[in-house]
C-alpha positions in Angstrom: 0.2 0.2 0.1 1.2 3.6 -0.2 1.8 6.0 2.2 -0.8 8.6 2.5 0.3 11.9 1.5 0.0 14.7 3.9 -3.6 16.3 4.4 -5.0 13.7 1.9 -8.8 12.3 3.0 -8.4 14.7 6.1 -10.7 17.9 5.0 -9.6 21.3 3.5 -6.7 22.6 5.3 -6.3 26.3 5.4 -3.9 28.8 7.4 -5.5 30.1 10.5 -6.5 33.6 10.7 -7.2 34.4 6.8 -10.0 35.6 5.5 -9.9 33.2 2.2 -9.5 30.4 4.9 -12.7 31.4 6.7 -14.6 31.9 3.5 -13.3 28.4 2.5 -14.3 26.9 5.9 -17.8 28.2 5.6 -18.2 26.9 1.9 -17.0 23.5 2.9 -19.4 23.3 5.7 -22.4 24.4 3.7 -21.4 21.9 1.0 -21.2 19.2 3.3 -24.9 20.4 4.8 -26.1 20.3 1.2 -24.7 16.7 0.2 -26.3 15.4 3.2 -29.8 17.0 2.6 -29.1 15.5 -0.9 -28.7 12.1 0.3 -25.3 11.6 -1.0 -22.2 10.2 0.3 -19.8 12.4 2.2 -16.1 11.4 2.6 -15.4 11.1 6.5 -13.4 14.1 7.8 -11.3 12.0 9.8 -7.7 12.1 11.0 -4.5 11.2 8.7 -3.6 7.9 10.4 -1.4 5.2 9.0 -1.5 1.6 10.5 1.5 -0.4 9.7 0.1 -4.0 9.1 2.3 -7.4 9.0 -0.3 -9.5 6.6 -0.3 -12.5 4.8 -0.3 -12.6 0.9 -4.1 -13.4 1.0 -4.8 -10.0 1.7 -3.2 -8.5 -1.3 -6.3 -8.5 -3.5 -8.0 -6.0 -0.8 -5.2 -3.1 -1.8 -7.3 -1.4 -3.9 -10.3 -1.6 -1.7 -8.1 -0.2 1.1 -7.1 2.8 -0.7 -10.9 3.6 -1.5 -11.4 3.0 2.5 -8.5 5.5 3.1 -10.4 8.1 0.9 -13.5 7.7 3.3 -11.8 7.5 6.6 -8.5 8.9 6.1 -6.9 5.9 7.6 -4.1 4.7 5.4 -2.9 1.0 5.6 1.0 0.2 4.8 1.1 -3.7 4.5 4.2 -5.7 4.7 3.7 -9.4 3.6 5.1 -12.5 5.0 4.1 -16.4 5.5 1.5 -16.8 8.2 3.5 -19.2 10.6 6.9 -17.0 10.0 4.5 -13.6 10.9 2.8 -15.4 13.9 6.2 -16.5 15.4 7.6 -13.4 15.2 4.7 -11.5 16.9 4.3 -14.4 19.5 8.3 -13.9 20.3 7.9 -9.9 20.6 9.4 -9.0 17.5 7.3 -6.1 16.0 9.3 -4.3 14.1 8.5 -3.6 10.7 10.5 -1.7 7.7 8.6 1.5 8.3 8.5 1.0 12.1 6.6 -1.1 14.7 3.6 -3.0 13.4 0.2 -1.7 14.9 -1.6 -4.7 13.7 -1.5 -8.0 11.8 -3.9 -9.2 9.4 -3.7 -13.0 8.2 -6.2 -15.5 7.2 -6.5 -16.5 10.7 -4.9 -16.2 14.2 -5.4 -19.5 15.5 -1.7 -20.3 15.6 -1.0 -17.2 17.4 -3.4 -17.9 20.1 -1.6 -21.3 21.3 0.6 -19.9 23.7 0.8 -16.8 26.1 3.2 -14.9 24.0 0.5 -14.9 21.1 -2.5 -14.3 23.1 -1.0 -11.3 25.1 0.1 -9.8 21.9 -3.7 -8.9 20.8 -5.6 -6.0 22.1 -8.6 -6.7 19.8 -9.3 -8.7 16.7 -12.3 -8.4 14.2 -13.2 -10.8 11.8 -13.5 -9.3 8.2 -14.4 -11.8 5.9 -14.8 -15.8 5.7 -13.4 -18.7 3.5 -13.6 -22.1 4.3 -11.0 -24.7 2.8 -12.6 -27.1 0.6 -12.1 -29.0 -2.4 -12.5 -28.0 -6.2 -12.5 -31.2 -8.6 -12.2 -31.2 -12.2 -15.6 -31.6 -13.6 -15.3 -34.8 -15.5 -13.3 -36.4 -12.7 -16.1 -35.3 -10.3 -18.4 -37.1 -12.9 -16.6 -40.1 -12.8 -16.3 -40.0 -8.7 -20.2 -39.6 -8.2 -19.3 -36.1 -6.7 -21.9 -34.4 -8.5 -25.3 -32.8 -7.7 -24.9 -32.3 -4.2 -23.6 -35.4 -3.5 -22.1 -36.0 0.2 -18.3 -36.3 0.0 -16.1 -36.6 3.3 -12.3 -36.3 3.4 -12.5 -39.9 4.0 -14.1 -40.2 0.7 -11.3 -38.2 -0.7 -8.7 -40.5 0.7 -10.1 -43.5 -0.7 -10.3 -41.8 -4.1 -6.4 -41.5 -3.8 -6.0 -45.0 -2.7 -7.9 -46.7 -5.1 -9.0 -44.3 -8.1 -5.5 -42.5 -8.3 -7.1 -39.0 -7.3 -4.4 -36.1 -7.5 -4.6 -32.9 -6.4 -2.7 -29.4 -5.7 -2.3 -28.1 -2.0 -0.1 -25.3 -0.4 2.7 -26.1 2.0 1.1 -26.1 5.3 4.6 -24.6 6.7 4.4 -21.6 4.4 0.2 -21.0 3.7 -2.7 -20.9 5.8 -5.0 -22.8 3.3 -2.6 -26.0 3.6 -2.2 -25.2 7.4 -6.0 -25.3 7.5 -6.3 -28.4 5.4 -4.0 -30.5 7.0 -5.6 -29.8 10.4 -9.1 -30.2 8.7 -8.2 -33.6 7.2 -6.4 -35.2 10.4 -9.5 -34.3 12.7 -11.9 -35.5 10.1 -9.9 -38.9 10.0 -9.7 -38.9 13.7 -13.6 -38.7 13.8 -13.3 -37.9 17.8 -15.6 -34.9 17.7 -12.9 -32.9 19.8 -9.8 -31.0 19.0 -6.8 -33.1 18.0 -4.6 -34.8 20.4 -0.9 -36.3 19.9 -2.2 -39.8 20.2 -4.7 -38.9 17.6 -2.4 -37.9 14.9 -0.1 -41.0 15.6 -3.3 -43.3 15.0 -4.0 -41.7 11.7 -0.5 -41.0 10.6 -0.7 -44.0 7.7 -3.8 -42.8 6.5 -2.8 -39.4 6.5 0.5 -40.8 4.6 -1.7 -42.3 2.0 -3.8 -39.2 1.5 -0.6 -36.8 1.0 0.6 -39.5 -1.8 -2.2 -37.9 -4.0 -0.4 -34.7 -3.7 1.2 -33.4 -7.1 1.3 -30.1 -6.7 2.6 -28.0 -3.8 3.2 -24.0 -3.3 4.0 -21.4 -0.8 0.8 -19.4 -1.6 -2.8 -20.2 -2.7 -2.9 -17.6 -5.6 0.2 -19.3 -7.0 -1.1 -22.6 -6.6 -4.2 -21.6 -8.6 -2.2 -20.4 -11.3 0.0 -23.2 -11.2 -3.1 -25.6 -11.4 -4.3 -23.7 -14.6 -0.7 -24.2 -16.2 -0.7 -27.8 -15.7 -4.1 -28.1 -17.6 -2.9 -26.0 -20.3 0.2 -28.2 -20.9 -1.9 -31.4 -20.5 -0.7 -32.8 -17.4 -3.8 -31.9 -15.1 -4.3 -32.9 -11.8 -7.6 -34.1 -10.8 -8.4 -31.3 -7.7 -7.4 -28.3 -5.9 -7.4 -28.2 -2.2 -7.9 -24.4 -1.4 -9.9 -21.4 -0.4 -13.4 -21.7 -1.6 -13.0 -18.0 -2.6 -9.7 -18.9 -4.9 -11.9 -22.1 -6.2 -15.2 -19.7 -7.0 -12.7 -17.0 -8.5 -11.1 -19.7 -10.5 -14.4 -20.7 -12.0 -15.4 -17.3 -12.8 -12.2 -16.4 -14.5 -12.9 -18.6 -17.3 -9.3 -19.9 -17.5 -10.5 -23.4 -17.3 -12.5 -25.5 -20.0 -15.2 -26.6 -17.6 -15.7 -24.9 -13.8 -14.3 -26.7 -10.9 -17.1 -28.8 -8.8 -17.1 -27.5 -5.6 -16.8 -30.5 -3.0 -18.0 -29.3 0.5 -16.6 -32.1 3.0 -19.7 -33.3 5.0 -17.2 -34.1 7.7 -16.3 -30.8 8.5 -13.4 -27.8 7.3 -11.4 -25.6 9.0 -12.6 -21.8 7.9 -10.1 -18.7 7.7 -11.6 -15.6 9.3 -9.5 -13.0 8.1 -9.1 -11.1 11.4 -7.7 -7.6 11.4 -5.8 -7.8 15.1 -4.7 -4.4 16.6 -1.6 -5.4 18.7 -1.6 -4.8 22.5 -0.4 -1.3 23.9 -1.8 0.4 20.8 -1.2 4.5 20.5 -4.2 6.6 20.7 -3.9 7.4 17.0 -3.9 3.3 16.0 -6.8 2.8 18.3 -8.9 5.3 16.6 -7.7 4.4 13.2 -8.3 0.7 13.7 -11.9 1.9 14.7 -12.5 3.9 11.7 -11.1 1.1 9.4 -13.2 -1.5 11.0 -16.0 0.2 10.8 -15.8 0.9 7.5 -14.7 -2.8 6.6 -17.6 -4.4 8.5 -19.9 -1.7 6.5 -22.9 -3.8 4.6 -21.5 -1.5 1.4 -18.3 -2.7 2.0 -18.9 -5.9 2.8 -20.8 -6.4 -0.4 -17.6 -4.8 -2.5 -15.5 -7.8 -0.6 -18.0 -10.4 -1.7 -18.1 -9.5 -5.2 -14.6 -8.7 -5.7 -13.1 -11.3 -3.7 -15.7 -14.2 -3.5 -15.2 -14.5 0.3 -18.2 -14.6 2.8 -19.2 -11.6 4.1 -19.5 -11.3 7.9 -22.1 -8.8 8.0 -25.7 -9.1 7.6 -27.2 -7.6 4.4 -24.3 -8.3 2.4 -24.3 -11.5 0.8 -22.3 -14.1 -1.7 -23.5 -14.9 -5.1 -24.7 -17.4 -6.0 -25.1 -18.7 -2.5 -22.6 -21.1 -0.9 -23.9 -23.8 1.4 -23.3 -23.8 5.4 -20.5 -26.0 6.6 -19.7 -27.9 9.7 -16.7 -26.3 11.7 -13.9 -28.5 12.8 -12.4 -28.0 16.3 -9.1 -26.4 16.1 -6.4 -28.1 18.3 -6.0 -26.3 21.9 -2.4 -27.4 22.4 0.7 -25.8 20.3 2.6 -29.1 20.8 0.0 -31.1 18.9 0.1 -28.4 15.8 3.6 -28.2 15.7 4.3 -32.1 15.5 1.7 -32.5 12.9 3.1 -29.9 10.4 6.7 -31.2 11.7 5.4 -34.8 10.5 3.8 -33.6 7.3 7.2 -32.1 6.4 9.4 -35.2 7.3 7.3 -38.2 6.7 3.6 -37.5 5.4 4.1 -35.5 2.1 5.8 -36.4 -0.7 9.5 -36.3 -0.9 11.4 -33.3 -2.9 14.0 -33.6 -5.4 15.7 -30.2 -6.1 18.6 -28.8 -8.0 20.2 -25.8 -6.7 21.9 -23.8 -9.8 24.2 -21.4 -8.2 26.3 -18.7 -9.5 29.7 -18.3 -8.4 31.2 -16.4 -11.2 33.8 -13.4 -10.7 31.3 -10.9 -9.6 30.0 -12.9 -6.7 33.1 -13.2 -5.2 33.4 -11.2 -1.6 30.4 -10.2 0.4 27.8 -11.8 -2.2 29.4 -15.6 -1.9 29.4 -14.9 2.1 25.6 -14.2 1.9 25.0 -17.3 -0.6 26.9 -19.3 1.7 24.9 -18.1 4.7 21.9 -18.4 3.4 21.8 -22.0 2.1 23.9 -22.9 5.2 20.8 -21.8 7.3 18.8 -24.6 5.8 21.1 -27.2 6.9 20.8 -26.0 10.3 17.5 -24.8 11.4 16.1 -27.5 13.1 14.7 -26.1 16.3 13.5 -22.6 16.8 10.2 -21.8 15.2 7.9 -24.1 13.5 8.3 -22.3 10.3 12.0 -22.5 10.6 12.0 -26.3 11.1 9.8 -27.1 8.4 12.1 -24.9 6.2 15.1 -26.7 6.6 16.2 -30.0 4.6 13.9 -32.7 5.4 13.9 -36.6 5.5 13.7 -38.4 2.5 14.6 -35.2 0.2 17.4 -35.2 -2.3 19.4 -31.9 -2.8 21.7 -31.2 -5.6 24.2 -28.2 -5.5 25.2 -27.5 -9.0 27.7 -24.5 -8.7 28.5 -22.6 -12.3 30.5 -19.9 -13.6 32.4 -20.5 -16.8 30.9 -23.7 -17.2 28.7 -25.8 -14.6 30.8 -27.6 -12.2 30.7 -31.2 -10.9 27.1 -31.7 -9.2 27.1 -32.3 -5.6 24.1 -34.7 -4.5 22.7 -35.4 -0.8 20.0 -37.5 -0.3 18.7 -36.8 3.6 17.8 -40.5 4.5 15.9 -41.1 8.0 18.3 -41.5 10.9 21.2 -39.4 9.3 19.8 -36.2 8.8 22.2 -34.2 11.0 25.2 -35.9 9.5 23.8 -35.4 5.5 23.1 -31.5 6.7 26.6 -31.3 8.2 27.8 -32.2 4.8 25.8 -30.2 2.6 27.2 -27.3 5.0 30.4 -28.3 4.2 30.0 -28.2 0.7 28.2 -24.7 0.6 31.0 -23.5 2.5 34.0 -24.7 0.2 32.0 -22.6 -2.7 34.6 -20.3 -4.5 34.0 -17.7 -7.2 35.7 -16.7 -10.5 34.8 -16.8 -14.1 32.0 -15.9 -16.6 28.3 -16.8 -16.1 26.8 -19.3 -18.2 23.6 -19.8 -16.3 21.8 -21.5 -19.0 24.4 -24.0 -19.7 23.9 -24.8 -16.0 20.2 -25.1 -16.3 20.4 -27.7 -19.0 22.8 -29.7 -17.2 20.3 -29.2 -14.0 17.5 -30.8 -16.2 19.8 -33.5 -17.4 20.6 -34.6 -13.8 16.7 -34.3 -13.2 15.9 -36.9 -16.3 19.0 -39.0 -15.5 17.7 -39.7 -11.8 13.9 -39.8 -12.9 12.6 -43.2 -11.9 9.5 -43.1 -14.4 5.7 -42.6 -13.8 6.1 -44.2 -10.4 8.4 -41.5 -9.3 6.6 -39.8 -6.7 8.9 -37.0 -6.0 8.2 -33.2 -6.4 11.0 -31.6 -8.5 12.1 -28.2 -8.8 15.1 -25.9 -9.7 16.4 -22.9 -8.2 18.4 -20.5 -9.9 20.4 -18.0 -8.2 22.6 -15.6 -10.3 24.0 -12.1 -9.7 24.2 -10.8 -13.1 23.4 -11.1 -16.9 24.1 -14.4 -18.7 27.5 -13.9 -21.0 28.5 -17.1 -21.8 27.1 -20.0 -23.8 23.4 -21.4 -24.2 20.8 -18.7 -24.8 17.3 -18.5 -22.9 15.8 -19.6 -26.2 18.4 -22.5 -26.8 17.5 -23.7 -23.3 13.8 -23.6 -23.7 14.8 -25.8 -26.9 16.2 -28.4 -25.1 13.3 -28.9 -22.8 11.4 -30.4 -25.6 11.9 -34.1 -26.1 12.2 -34.8 -21.9 9.8 -37.1 -20.2 6.9 -34.6 -19.3 7.5 -35.0 -15.4 11.0 -33.3 -16.2 10.1 -30.9 -19.1 7.8 -29.3 -16.9 9.8 -29.1 -13.5 9.4 -25.2 -12.4 12.5 -22.7 -12.0 12.4 -20.5 -8.9 14.7 -17.3 -10.1 16.1 -15.2 -7.5 17.2 -12.0 -8.4 20.3 -10.9 -6.8 22.9 -7.9 -7.7 22.6 -7.0 -11.4 20.2 -9.7 -12.5 18.4 -9.2 -15.6 15.0 -9.0 -14.3 13.0 -9.3 -17.6 14.8 -12.2 -18.7 14.7 -13.7 -15.2 10.8 -13.3 -15.2 10.5 -15.0 -18.8 12.6 -17.8 -17.7 9.9 -18.5 -14.6 6.9 -18.2 -16.8 8.5 -20.3 -19.4 9.0 -23.2 -16.6 5.9 -22.3 -14.6 8.2 -21.1 -11.6 8.3 -17.9 -9.9 10.5 -14.8 -9.4 11.9 -14.0 -6.1 13.8 -10.7 -5.1 16.7 -10.8 -3.2 18.2 -7.4 -3.8 15.9 -5.5 -1.6 15.5 -8.3 1.4 17.7 -10.8 3.1 18.8 -13.6 0.5 18.3 -16.2 3.5 14.7 -15.3 3.8 14.3 -15.6 0.0 15.3 -19.1 0.1 13.4 -19.9 3.1 10.2 -18.5 1.2 11.2 -20.6 -2.0 11.2 -23.8 0.4 7.4 -23.4 0.6 7.2 -24.1 -3.3 9.5 -27.5 -3.1 
């Protein structure tokens, strides 16, 4: 969001004591009275207030509407985005320092994780639910017909599990360690399978562990954000490699159906055994200033008004929380599953997902060690990658971002030409030892030479193809390219694109996540990401370690 200009939205400002000022003031007052009498909408003559808000990426689609709210209320909202669990952990630990000063508020899809310990609970002054969206399942129409999931058929999460095990049902879901939709889905599926009617306990999770592992064997797509997952779902369909379904917010699925980007709208399946719902609470943090308290009140008043609620429903497909506004067409009422009351249970479940329940990952890190990387840049790269080998413990988000059991990691440094690849398999029981070897390899990188990035990418895909075990290979594959300059040697982007054809479909469609660093060619790195169905991450204005951690949500 933009920073408000001085005086914007705060009424007409004039110099005290001037005749012209008094005339303008009288004129403004008369105009306001006239507009009110005529039934016209009048902009609120509120104070100029800026609320600094730490938010989940799901809130980004409200930015245009928030600018309109600012015009009416005089309250500007500065949004800084982060992952849900990362943001919750920061606030619970007492870290409120943002880029423009301390945060006044947080705005995530859910506050439930924040409320699991005293540090999180004490950080909250007041919260207001702004909109609602349950995490449900969208299914390709032809597949829904095959499975009998049409015409209001009652479908449970257990039925979805059975379809995975017996019918080869596949789907996409975000990473629970990075995105609230995946986090909510994990809690919901585990709670439904446990079927105790009460909040999950550790023994419940242990009991349904085998069923959960089988359920998540159907997850062919992962992502760090709900929006990117929906886009990737469409790309897979366009490339004739569709997955059957999409576990995501109802709002994302309805929006996708309304976009006409699919041949046929997804069938929305509302699991009858219950869901976990996001309520998007705008949360004022404890010990607010008088200005923040007043600004929060004005902001909430406008956001929960019938007019704004209807705009939210119409523009974002989320369910309104205020009577008089409604989502069209109507959506059914749902059973809400109980959220765990213990942080130990939640952390254990998300940790199990990362280490043993989900499909394992296979990643090639293509790392620029050309001459321009010498010095501080190489030091930063080594520190960033090294952090992923030693992030056990600490916050839940950090522990799930480290290299996990069953994961295969290849380091492919390049300069004038690709170096010999170094591959590490993080086997159960030797995680610390393998991570130590990985850390040592990263620390041994040396810089020098030109930048032959596409030669290295061609080699990365050769490695993926050499290690591909055929259709039964369930690993989620990806490539990460980090370069600090323009490619000045070897294969071109166009030639790299040609090299992808002829590879197995599962390899040809592996995404490249590009990291902008130093003097990276932004248009070219963006084109590369779009070509492969990847994503661009910018490490020029944020810490490289944080970028690598963010990418982990997509692997």
